[in-house]
N, C-alpha and C positions, 0 to 999 in steps of 0.2 A: 504494499500499499504506499502511495507516495504521500507526503505530507500535504495537508490541505492549504489551500491559499487563503489569506487573510483578505476579506473584501473591503479594502481600502480605496478602490477607485469608484467613481461615480457609475451609477447606472444609466448609461446613456445608449439609447438605441443607435445613435448615429456614429458610435465610436468604432473606429477601423481596428484599432489594436492599442495596446498600451504596454509600458514598461516599468511597473511599479518597482520602487526601490526596496532591495531586500532588507530584512530585519538587521543582519549582521552587516557590518562595514564591509565592502569589496571594492577592489581596484583592479583594473586590468594595466599591468605595466609592460612597457615595451624593452624587450632584452636584446642587447648587442653583443656580438662576440661568439655567439654560440656556432660552433662548427659541426656538430653531430650530437645524435640522441643523448651520448653519455653527458654532455655538457648540460643539457636540459635535465637530466636526471639528477646531477650533483647539486644545481641551484635549487630545485624541487627539495632535496633532502635537507639542505641548510635552511631553508625558509620553513620547513615543516618542523624543524627543531624549536623554533621559537613559540613560546606559550601562546596560547590563543590564536594560532595561525594555522590555516588550511589553505596548500598552494597546489597549483597545477601549472606546469611550465610546459609549453607547446614548441617543439622545436621548428615545425613547419611555418607556424604564423609568428614565431619570435615573439610571443606574449607569455606573461605570466599572470594567470588569473588567481588573485589571493584574497580570501576571506580572512578578516582578521578582528579581532575585539579592540575597537577604537579608544577604548579606556585603558589599554595596556601597551598599544603600540601604534605607530602612523606610518603613512607611506614613506615619510623620509627615512625611518629606520629600515623598512624592508629594502629600499633602494641601496642602503649602506650595506645591508647583508650580502646582496648580490655582487656590489662592488667589491667587496672584500673577498668574494669568492673568486674574482678575476674577470668579472665581466661588466659590461656597463647596463644601466637601467633608467629609463625616464618615466614620468608620470604621462599618462594619454593625452594626447592632443585632443582638443574639442572636435566633435564632429563637423567635419569639412563640408562647406557648402559648394555649390556647383561653381562658384566663382573662383574656388581655389583648384578644379579640377586639372589645372596646368602645373601645379606645383610638382616637383620630381618625387618621384616614389623610391623609398629607400631600397626595395628589391631591385629596381631597375638601375640604380646607381651602383649597387653592388655588382650587378650582371656586368655593366660596362668596365668597371674596373678590372673583374675578372677576365674580360674579353680583352683587354689590352695587354694584361699580364701573359694570357694564353697566346696571342699573336706573337708577342717578342720570343716566348718560351719555343714556340713552334719553330720560327726562323733559325734560332739556334740550335735546337735540339734535333729536328729532322735530319740534317745532315750527318749528326753524330750516328744516328740510328741506321741510316742508309750505309755509311761507311763501315760501320763495325759489323754490320750483318751480311754484306756483300763484298766478299774477298778481292775480286777483281778491281775494286775500286780503292783498294788499299795501297796507299803511295808511301814513299819514304817519310819516316817520322809522322805518319797520319795520327799516331796515339796522341801526340802533343797538340795537333791542330783540334782533336777531339776533346782533349783536357780544356784547352781554352774556350771551345765553344760551349762545352758543358757547365763550365764555372758559373756563369751568370744564370744559368736554368736552375742549377742545384742552389744557388745562394737566393739571387734575387726573385726568380720565378717561384721557388719554393718557400719565399719568405714568410707568408701568411700562415703555413704550417709550423715553420721553426718558430716563429713568433708565439702562436698558440701554444705549442709544447712546452716552450720555456715559461711562459705565464702560468700553465697548469703545473708545471714541475715545481714553481715557487710555493704552489698551494698543495704540495704532495699529491698530485692527482694526475691521471693519465686520460687521454681521449684519443679519438681517431686521428688527430693530427699528431700526436706522440707516435703512433705507428707509422705514418708516412714520413714524418722528419728524421726518425730513426734509420727506417729503410733507406731514403734518398742520401742522408749523410754517411751512412754505412758503405752503400755502393760507391759513392764519390771518394771518400777518404781511402777507402781500400784500393781502388783503382791508382789514387794518386801514390799511395805507399808502394803499390806493385811496380809503377812506372819509375820510381826513384830508387827504390830498393829491391828491384826484380833479381833474376839470376845473376846478371853481369853486374848489376849495381850492388848487389851484396857482395860480390867478389871485390870489387872496387873498394867498397865501404871499408873492408878489412884491411885494405892495405893504406889507409890513411884517409878515409871518408872523401875520396875522389868521386865526384859525381859524373864520371864519363859513363855514358849509358849505351847499351847496345840498342839498335833500331827496333829489334823485335823482342828485346828482353821483357818478359812478364806479360806478354800480351794476353795470355791465357787467364791472367788474373784480372782483366780489365773489365769493369762494369759501368763505364761512362754511360753506354746506351740505356742501362737501366735507371740510372740517376737522372738522365734527360728524358726518356720517353715516360717514365713514370709519372714524373711532373706533369709533362704535357697531357698524358690522358686524364691524370686527376683534376687538373686545371679546366680540361674541356668537361669533364663530368660535373664540377661544380658550376661551370657557366652555365650549362643547358639546364642543371637543376634550379639554378636561380632564375632563369628565364620561365622555366616551367612553373615555379612556385610563383612568379609574379602573374602569370597567366591564371594559375589556379584562383587567386585573389582577385582576379579582374571584375568578377560579378558583383563583389561588395563596393569595390571602387566605382564601377559603373552605377551601382544603385544610389550611392551619395551624390555623384555627379548629374543625377536625374533633374535636380531642382532647377526653378528659374534663377538666372542671374540679377535681374531687376524687375521692378514692378511699377505700374502706373498707378500711383497713389492718388486717390480722391480726396482732396481737401475740403474742410467744412463749406468754403465758398462755392464749392462745385468746378474748382479748377483741377486739372489733372497735372501731375509732376512726376518724372521719372526718377526713381529712387533705387539704389541698391537694396537687395531683398532683406539683407541683415537689418536694415533700418525699421523694417515693418514691425509694428506692435499690435498686440492683441486689441481688437475693438475697432482698429482703422478699416476703412472701405478701400477697395482698390477695384480697378477694371480690367477685364480679360476680354481680349477682342479674339475673333476667329482666328486659329492657328496658333495662339500663344498658350504657353504653360499658365497653369494656375499656380501662382506663387506659392501659396501657403494653405494650409487646412481652413477651411471657413464654411459659411453658409450664405447662400444665394439671397440677395435681397430683391433683385430684379433682373429681368432677362430670361430667356428659354433658350436652351441648346442642347447639342449632345456631346458628353463629354468622353473621350478616348482614354479608359484608365488601364490600357493594356501594359503599360511601362511598370505600373505599380501593381496590379492585381493578376495580371497575365490573361484577363478578359479581353478577347478579341472584337467583341461588339460594342460600340459606343453606347453610353447610357443616357437616356434623356433626363434632362434636370430643369427645374425651375425655382421659382421663389420657395424658401424654405428647406431646400434640399442641401445636404452636406456635400462638400466638395473635398477632394484629396489634393495637396500640394504635389507639383509634377506632373498631374494628369493634363490632358491637352483638350482645350476648347475648340471643337471642330467647325462650329456655325455661329451661333448668334452671340451677341454681346451681352456680356454678364457682369453684374455689380455684385461683388462677394465681399463680406465683412470677415476678418481673418478671427478664428477662434484658437488656433496654436501656431506658434511660430518658433524658429530656430531648433533647438533640440526637443522640443514637445511634439513636433509634427510626426505624423504618421510616418514618413519617409525616414526621419531621424530614428524613429523607435525601431523601424524595421532594421535599419543598419547596426543598432546596438543589439538587437536581439540575434542577429546573424553571426555578428562578431563574437557575441558571448558562446554561441554554439560552436563556432570554430576554434574557441580558444580552450575548449573543454577536451576531455578524453573519454573515448569509449572503454568499456570494460574489456574489450577484445585486446586494447592496447598494453594491458599491465603485463602480461608476459614478455611482450617485446622490450617493455620498459626495464623489467628485471634482468633480461638477457644482456641489454645494452649496458647495464650498470657494472657488471662484472666481465664483460666481452674483452676490453682492451687489456687489463692486467693478465688475463687467461692467456690472451694472443702472444704477449710478450714473453711469458713463460713457456707457451709452446715453441716460441722462435728459438729461445735459448736452448730448450732441450732438444730441438731439432739440430741445432749447430753442434751441440755436444755429441749427439748420438752418431751424425755421419762422420764427424771428425774423428771419433772413436773407432767407427766402424771400418771407414775405408782409408783413414789417415790422409784424407785430401781436404785441405782447407777450402779449396776451391768450391767442391761439391756441397760442403757442409755450409759455406757461406752463401751459396746460390739457393739452396732449399731455406735456409733461416730467413733470408730477406724476402723470397716468396711468399713465406707465411705473414710475414709483417705487411706486406703490400696488399696480399689477397684479401686480408679481414675487411670486412664493411658492415658495421653496425649502422651505418648512415641508412641503408635500405631498411632495416628494421625500423629505425626512428622514423623514417618517412612514411611507412607503409600506411599507417591510419591517419595521421592529420592531414596528408595532402588529399586523400579521397574524401575526408570530411569537409575540407576547404572547398573543393569543387563542388561536392553533393549540396551543401548548404547553400553556396553560392547560386546554383543552378535552381535551388529550390525558390530562393528569393526572387529569381527571374521569373518564376511560373506563378508567384503569388503564394508561396507555400513557406512558411517560417518554421523551422525546425529548432527547437529551444535547447536541445543539448545531445551530445554523441550517444547518451545512454538511451536515448529514443530508438535508435537504430536496432539496438538489442529486442526493445519491445516489438517492434513491427515484424519480427521474424516469427514470434511466437503466437501473436494474437489469431484467435480463431472466431471470435464472436464480435459484432460490432451492434451497439446499442445506440439507437437513434432517437433524439428527442424529436418530437412530431412538430410543436410549433415554432416557425423561424428556421428550422433546419430541413425537415422534408417538405414543409409547407411555407409559403412566404410569410405567414404571421399576420397577414393583412386580409381582412374580410372583403369580399368582392359578391357582387350579385350574380347568383348562378341561374336564375331564371325567373320569369313571371308568369303565373298562372292565373287566367281570367275567369270569371263566371259568364253564363249566356248573357249577350246583350252589351258586353263591356269592352271597349277598345283598349288594347294592350298598351299603346302609346301614351293614350290620355290616363290611363291608370297609374302609371309610372311617373308620369309628370306632376300629377297630383300629390302622390304619395312622396316623390323626390323634393318637392315644395315644402311640404310639412318637414320633412326629416332634415333639410338643410339648417333647420334652426337648432339642431340637437348635436352635441359634440360626442355621442356615442359612437363608437366604432362601426355598429351595424348601421346606424343611422347614416354615418358619413358615406359608407360604400353604397347605400341605397341613392343618395343624393348625387354621388360621383356617377354612377352608372346613368341615372335620370339625365344629368347635363350632357353626358356623352350621345346618348341616344335621341334626347328630344330637343337639345338646345338650351337656351337660357330659360330658367325656371322662375315661375311668378313669385312675388313676395308673399307670404303667408301673414295673416292678421290674426290677433287674438290667440297667440300661440299658448298652448298649455301643456305643462309636462306633468304626467302622472307617473311618479317614480315606480320602476319596476315592471310597469304594465304597458306604457306607450305615451303617444303624443297626440295632439289634435289642433287644428286651426282652421282659419277660414281661408278658403283658396277659390277663386274664381266663384264666389257667391255660395260656395257649398262648405257644410262643416265635414272637413276630412279628417279621418282618424287612422293612424298606423300604430300597431302594437300586437300584444300577444292575442290569440284567438280566444282565449277564455275571458279576456278583458271584454270582448265584444258580446259575448254571452251574457256576462253579468250585467251589461248595459242593455241588454234586451234586443240587440240589433239581429236583424235576419242573417242566418248563416246558410248557405248552399250546402246541400249534402255532398255534392260532388267536390266542392272546395275542402269540405271537411276530411273526406277520405284522401285526397291529394296531399293534405297537410300531414297525415299520419304516414304516408307512404315516403314522403320527402324527409321526415324525422326518422323512420327507419334506415334511412341511407346515411344518416349522420349530418344531415344539413340543418340549418336554424331556418324556422318559416316564420315570417311576420305577415300578418294580415293586414289589408288596406280596405277602407270603405267610406261611403259618404251617404249622407241622408238617409241614416238608420239601417243600411244594409252592407254586409261585406262584399265587395265586388271583385277582389284580387288576392293572390297570394304571393308574397316577394320572398324567394328562396335564396338565401345568403349561406356562404361557406368560405372557409379558410381556403385559399387556393393551392394546390399542390404546384411546387416549383415545376416549370417544364422539363428540367434536366433530372428531377429525381429519379424517375425509372431507369434512365440510362445509368445513374450513378449507382442505384442498387445492383444493377445486373454487372457493373465493373467490380463493385466489392465481392460479389458472389464468385466472380471468375478468379479472384485471389484466394479463394477458400475460406471467406468470411461469411458466417451465417446473421443475417441482419434481424434485428429485433426492433420492434417500434415501441417507444415507451412514452405514455402521454397521460395527462390527468384527465382527459375528455372521456365520454362515456363508451361503451363498447361498440355501439353501432357505428359511431363516427370514426373511431380508430381503426375499426375493420373496413370501413369503406375507404380510408386513405390508404391502408395497407395494401387492400386488394388491387387500388390503382397504381401503386408503384413497384407491386411484386414482392411484398413482404408477407411471410406465412405466420411468424411468431409475433404476437401482441400482447402487450402488458399495459392495461389501461387504468383508468380512474385512480391514478398514483398521485398521492400528494407530493409536493415539492419536497417536503422533508423526507419522504421515504424513498427518493431516488437512489441515494446511497445505498439503501439497505437492498433494493433491487440488483444493483451492479454487485454488491458483495455476496448475495446470494447467488449469483451466476458464477462468481469465483470460487465460492465453497463448492460448488457443483464440478468443480474441475476446469471450468473454462477460462481462457485468457481474454480478458475484455477490452474493448476499444470503446469508448464513449464519445458520440459526436453531439454537442449541444451548442447553445447561444446566450442561455439566460442567466441572471443571478441564481436562480433556483438549480442551475445545472452545475454551479461551479463546484460544490462539493463532490458531487458525482463524477465529474471529471478528474478531480483529484484523486478519487478512490479507484478510478479504473486503471488497468496496467498501462493504457495508452489514452490519453485524453486531447481529444480533437475539437478546438473551438473554431466557430464561423467568425471570420473576421468583421463581419456586419453586426455581431452580437455585442453583448456588453463586455466592459473592461474586467470585471471581475472573472467572467468565465474565460476570458483570453488568458489572464495572468494564472489560472489554474490549469490550464492545458499544457500539453507537450508539443502539439503541433498547432498553428494556426493557418486557417485558409482565408488569406486576406480578402478573396473576391466574394466569399459566401456562397460559392458554387460547390454544391455538394460532390459534383464529378470529380473536384480537386482532392476529395478524400481519398479516393482509389489511386490518383496520381501521387499524392503524398507517400501513400504505403508503398507503391512500386518503386519511387525514388528512394526511399529509406532503404528498403530491401535489396536494391541494386548497388547502392553506396556500400552497404555492408557486404555484400557479395565482393567487390572491389577491394575492400580491406581485407578480407580473407585472402583473396587471390595474392595481395601484395604480400600479406605476412608469409603464406606458403612459399613463394617463390624466393622471398629475402632469407627466410631459414634454409630452404633447399640450396640455395647459392652457397651459404656458408658450410652447410653440412659436407656438400660435395667438394667444395675448392679447398677448403684448409687440409683434408687428409691429402689430396693430390700434392699440395704445396709441401707439406711435411715430408711426404715420400720422394721428394725431389723431382717430381714429374712434371712441374710447372715453372716455365721461364718466368722471371720476376716482371719482364715487359709484359707478356701476355697477361699476368696477374693484375699489373696496373690497370691494363685495358678493361679487364673483367670487372674490376673493384668499380671503376667509375661507371661502366656500364649498368651495374647492377641499382645503383641510385637512380640513373636517368630512365631505367625501364620502370621502376616503381612509380616514379612521378608522372611519366608519360600514360601509364596504365590508368592512373587516377584521373587524367585529363579526359579519358573517353566519357567521363560523366557529362562532360559539357555537351554532349551531343545528345544527351538524354531528351526523348520527346514523349509528351503526355500521350 
């Protein structure tokens, strides 16, 4: 059972989503200097040793998500601990606006730096590899030329590895860079020793340290191509990895950059002035012309148009809006001129909250990652020990320092915990970003595990399967009565009432008959109906039993039809004038046009749908039959919804709950997987694991498919990362793997994992 959400947010039907502050203090720190998963694990362990701190460090996103007791420790102390561990940390920058979208991204800058270092190292290192491996190309004193070419590669080219290894050594720690640095320096320094103190060199040294060297002396001990090629391959791997990680986070950056850069502010005197969107405050009015982006969340005060919400909700069909409708910032006004009053600005907008939710999900860790973290934490020391054991074994067995050294260096180079560390976070990064593009917000990595095991989906009826808005289903008239005339008179009377059923009748009457006459002598009889003077007649609209009590004439045909409609779960309102009931107005909560398709999609994923509602059995069965649901639980009080979900869980079912109201929040928290409609209330959204921004039930199946696909990619990544090390290390220790090939394979494994994760960018609903 998940912890229930505290209902702190306001109950607003126009809410798109919310991001309430957690009870405990939490901060997402940007961490610099990490080069592998072992680095992230070291920082995480240091932070978690602090009292009142729970930290998770993500290597792929370079973020530390830290929950802490603000009465004991603050962000500055957390940063100091990270810096004392040998890394950098900064407080998060505020959510960037669209006007900041041209600011350089950190991952892009790192990729450019690696690219420059890679190009120079390749120019110097490639000739060394070719000359060393192709005998006909070897000329007089070629070894010394190779030494000169490889020196800048092994020093400047590999400097990031050497520096990281030294910093970690100062903190008595080892990382992947330690393996690379030791391997490259060992190959270079061994080669330098062989060239200077080779077979002939050693003889000359005994006669007085003369450095007269034979042209071919010690060439069998030279590993300059290893020192050069390994650096080039690993730099190439780091470069492509940095590029791929940048692409993996592009969805979140694109989400932040969606917003408008400036806005046409409407001043109190009616004048328009163009100002940066950052200057807009709540309550101010602004104008949106056709083709422009809506600057921020707000309510339309005047004008009618169709708004393209696809960039935010994933919905491809523009939504018709008019006065009183809520609009979301960054959506596009397609036709009419709108005047909008700002209700949320800056970090409070739906777009900013979406970005925060996505970033929070990307910063977390899935349970499936725990094994990889444990392996990465002990991997480097184990590899160093294995390398030394390999060196000792082959030296003792063969008496050949050359063979022993080759095998030992191959062990150092082939080891790659980076692939293990990248397997989960990169897939999560891409998957959550793709979800945001489709209008699906995944709150945390643990959600992925839940979607795999869910077998039952409980759907709240009102607002989830249905629109939650009453509409006129049909008009039944008695003999001699005109349908249009009856609807016109009834609509005129109901236009004076604020009741949802009355508004549904009045709206339908305006749509079908045009402008309605103004009623006079309006009288409301609570719980029974309303009556007024319309066109010189006393017109009444209300419950059928009210008319009976008034002594009005009720046609038997209409009475029987009323019972039939109520048996189908619809609400029947009687209308009449001059002492007789002349028509029945049949009203019902409209089923969303996409609900049946959505239920079929959920079934195709192996989920058994259950309709949950407080309505009577007849109404619930009618809606269930219309959308294709067999199992119905009706007449459930809001307080009993949790008990229903828990009862299904006690029966051995793994339950997903989809809802949108305040009364669904506790059930969403109780369910194994809570899915909230983005058009619902803030409390329901806060209690859920997944939020469907568009409110389209079809997105629920898409969300489950995307989550399952992301989890499958993660497991595939972990399998290949483990398989790579399981297969490669024994080959290297057995002396069957050249260090150059080992460097290529090591770089390739990380690139493969990241590239595999990027396939999620092509996920289609």
